[in-house]
N, C-alpha and C positions, 0 to 999 in steps of 0.2 A: 632670420629677419633682423639679426644684429641686436644692438642695444636699445633701439628706439621702441621696442615692444612695450605696450602698456600692460598687456596680459600675455603670459606665455605658459602654455600647458606642455609639460614634457613627460612622455612615457607614463601616462596616468593609467593605473590598474585599479579597478574597483570591483569587488565581489559582494554578493549577498548570501549570507548564511541562511539556508532554509532547512527544513526537516530532512530532505533527501540528500543534502550535501551543500556544496558551494556553487552558486551561479556566478560564473566568470563573465561579468557584463562588459566592463571596459577593459580592453587589452592594449595598453600602450598608446593612448590617445595623444596626438601631437597637434598643437593649435596655437596660433599667435595672432594678436590684434595690436595694430599700431595706434598711436595717438590720432584721434579724429577719424579713424577708419571704420567702415561698415563692412562687417564680415558675415557671411551666411554659413550656417551649419545645416546641411540637408541630409535627410535619411528617412527611411520609412518608419512607421510606428514600431516601437520596441527595439530600436537600434542603439539606444543609450544616450540620446540627445539630452533628455531631461536630467539623467544621472550626471552628465557632464556639468550642466548648469548648477545643480544642487551641490556638486563638489566644490565649484568655485565659490559659492555663497556659504559653504560649510553648513548646510542645513540637512545633510543626509543623516538619517538616524543610525548611529553606530552603537551596538549592533541593531539590526541585522546587517547593515552595510559594513564593509571592511575595506580599508585602503591598503592595497598590496604593492604600493610603490609608485614613484613619480613625484613630480613637483608641480605646483601651480604658482607661478611667480607673478605678483602684481607689483609693478615698478621694482622688479628684481627682489622683492621680499616673498618668501614662500608662505602662502596662506595656510598650507597644511601644518606648518610648524608654529603658527601664531597662537598666542594665548587667547582664550575666549574673549577677554576684554578688548584685545587688539582687533579681533575679527568683528566684534560689535562696532567698534569705532569705524572700521573700514566700511561696514554696511551703512552706517549712519552718514558717512561723508563722501565716499568714492563710488560705491556700487549701488545700482538700483535694478529692480527686475519687474517684469510684467509676466504673469503666468497665464496658463492656458484657460483656466476656469475662474472667471471673476467671482462666481458665487462662493468658491472656496477661499479666494483671496480676501474677500470683504467680510467683516464681522457682522452677523445678522442683527445683533442686539444694539448696535450703535448707529446713529445717523451718519450720513455721508460727511456732513460738516464736522462732527466730532472726530471722525477718523482722519480727515484731512488736517484738521487743526493739530491733532496729536503728532502727525508726521512733521509738520512745520516746527512745532515746539521742540521736538526731538532733534531735528537737524540744526535748529538755532542753538540749542544747548550744546550740541557737539562742537559747533563753531564758536561758542562763547559769545553769542549775540542775543539781543532781546528786542522784542517788538511789542506794541500794545495789542490788546485783544482785537481791537478794531482793525489794525493793520494786518494781523494774521488772517482775520476773516476775509478782508479785501483780497489778500493774496490767494486764499483758497478759491474764492469766487472767480478770480481771474484765471487760475489754473484750469478750472472747469470750463470757463468760456473758451480758453485756448484750444480745448479738445473739440470744439464745435458743439458743446452741450447746450441745448435750448434751455432758457430760463434757469441759469445756474444758481441764482439766489434761492429759488424755490427748492431746487434739488438738494441744497445744503441741509434742509430739514427733513429730507426723505430717508427712509431705511432702504437698504439694498433690495429687499423683496418687492418694493414698490416700483422698481425700475425695470425696463426691458433689458435684454441681454446686451444690446449695443450700448445702452446708456451705462450699464454696469462696467463694461469694458472701458468706456471713456473715463469713468471714475478711476479705474485702475491705472490708466495712462496718466491721469492728473496726479495720482499718488506717486507714481514713479518719477515724474518729471518736476514735481514741485520742489524737490531738494536739488541742490546744484551738484549732482553726481557727475563723474567723469565717464563711467562705463555703464551702459544699459544692456542688460541681458533680457532679451524678449523671447520667451518660450512659447512659440505658436500663439501669438497674442490675439489672433482673430479666428481661431479654429471653429468656435461655436456660433459664429455669426453668419447671416446670409451674405451672399457675394457682394451685393451693392454696398451694404453697410461696411463689410470687410474692406472694400476698396477705399471708401471714404476715410475709415479709421487709419488704415496704413498710410495713406497720403498725408493725413494730419500728423501722424506720428513722425513721419519722415521730415515734414516741415519743422516740427518742434525740435527734433534732434539736431537738424541743420542749424537752427537759430542758436541753440545752446552749445554747439560745437562738441557734442558728445561722441564717444566711440560706441559702436553697437555690435553685439553679437545677436543676429537674427536667426532663431532656430525655427525650422519649419519643414513640412514635407511638401510644400507647394513650390514647384519650380518657378512659377510665374512671379511669386512674391520675391524670390531671390533675384530673379532677373531685374526686377524693377528697383529693388532697394539696396543692393549690395555691390561693392566693388570687387570683393574677393570672396571665394567660396570654398568650403571644405565639404567633401562628400563622405558620409559615414555609413559603414555597413557593419552590422553585428558587433558594435563596440570598438571598431577600428576605423581610422581615417584611411580611405583608399585613394583619395585624390584631392589635390588642392591646386587652385590657379585663379587668375583673374576671371571674374564672372563671365564676361563676354566670350573670352577665349575658350574657357572650359565648356560653355554651352555650344560654341561653334564647332569645337573639336574635342569631344570627350575621349579620354584615352583608356581609362580602366574599363574592362568588360562589364563591370557592374554599372558604372555611370552610363555606358552606352545603352545597356538594357533599360536603365531608368528613363533615359531620354526617349527611347522607342516606346515606352509604356504610356507616354502622354497622349491622350486622345487628340486627333487632328481635327481642326474645324472644317477642313475640306471634306471630311467624311470618307476618308480612304479605308473604310472597314474598321474593324476593332483592332486596337493596338495589341501587340503580341504579349507583353509582360515577360517576366523572367521565370523560367522553369524552377520548381522546387520552392523551398520556404526558408525563412530566417532560421539559423541553426539553434539547437537546444543549448542554452548557456551552461547547463550542468556538465555536458560533455561536448564542448565546442570542437569543430574539426581541427585537426592538426594543421600546422603550417598556415597558409592563407585561409582565412575563414570563409572565403567565397568559393574555394576550389570545387566543392561538391556540385555547385550550380554553374560552373564556368565551362564554356565550350572550348576554351583555349588551355585548359588545365594541363600541366606537365608534371612529371614525377617530382620535381623540386618543390612544386606548389604544396604538395602534401607534407613534405619534410620540413621546410623552412618557412618562417614568417617573412614575407617580403618587406624590406625597409622602404621608405619613401625615396624612390630614385628621382633625381632631378632631370627634367627633360627640357629645361629652358628657364628663363628668368621667372622667379616666383611660381614655378610650375613643377609639381612633384606628383608622382603616382606610385602606389604600392603594388607593383606588379612585375613579375620576372620577365615579362615580354619586353620591358624597357630597360633591362639590365645592360649596361655597357660592359662588354667583356674586356 
């Protein structure tokens, strides 16, 4: 993707030391996000999506986590080599995140208002600016109102436990977007909500991101969300990127056998019977399969798939797939 990438992950390997040995979770993840671009990262539960986000934010607990190679470049600076002070500054000014579970993300002992004000104060301090308490409160109320929260003034004095799941998630979105960050990492931001609320919140999030001109990495296992909200998408399987392309193109013509299986697994509204699913299960990270991690479940597996890890072969503009079926001889 050349030099215009805002964030570029190259060959990222992350393991977790456990009693039985080393879980090799991320195996050479490659991913890039351009300025103002919305990118999806899709994969089933347990494939390493959250580990990827936590690596970017440098919030993985080390140990048990272990970085075994790779770079995470933000504006060409390697986050993995930054001093803790530099990482903190980056989180205060450039990066922001929305996590899966708002109950874990919010502090139960402080009101919503206190938590929002603290974020504003912190980002103002990082930018060397000051506002009066009244201006800060007004900004917090406005941020809540922007997420479609009913009666934001009252919500400011509530504790997280007094709010519904949807309202808590709106608070988390307000927290993420109240500072003027450049890159939003949204890790399954609506998993715990019912579908109608989920749709409202994602549309709102999309609007706000558009207004603020942010870049987004949207992490999800919902193909519908990715279709609606991203321009480009990466498909992840067992800690490896297996395919990348423009969202419409990839959905119209999935190339990797795993992606094809994933698309077939989506239930059809026309009721054409139950979807097939993919035989087998995600591999054990203690002893992941040799070569391509998908080969034990793949109907096209060839001898080379067991021996070598397929690189991402280019099959067109911005279109790459990690599968020996696409190797140009």
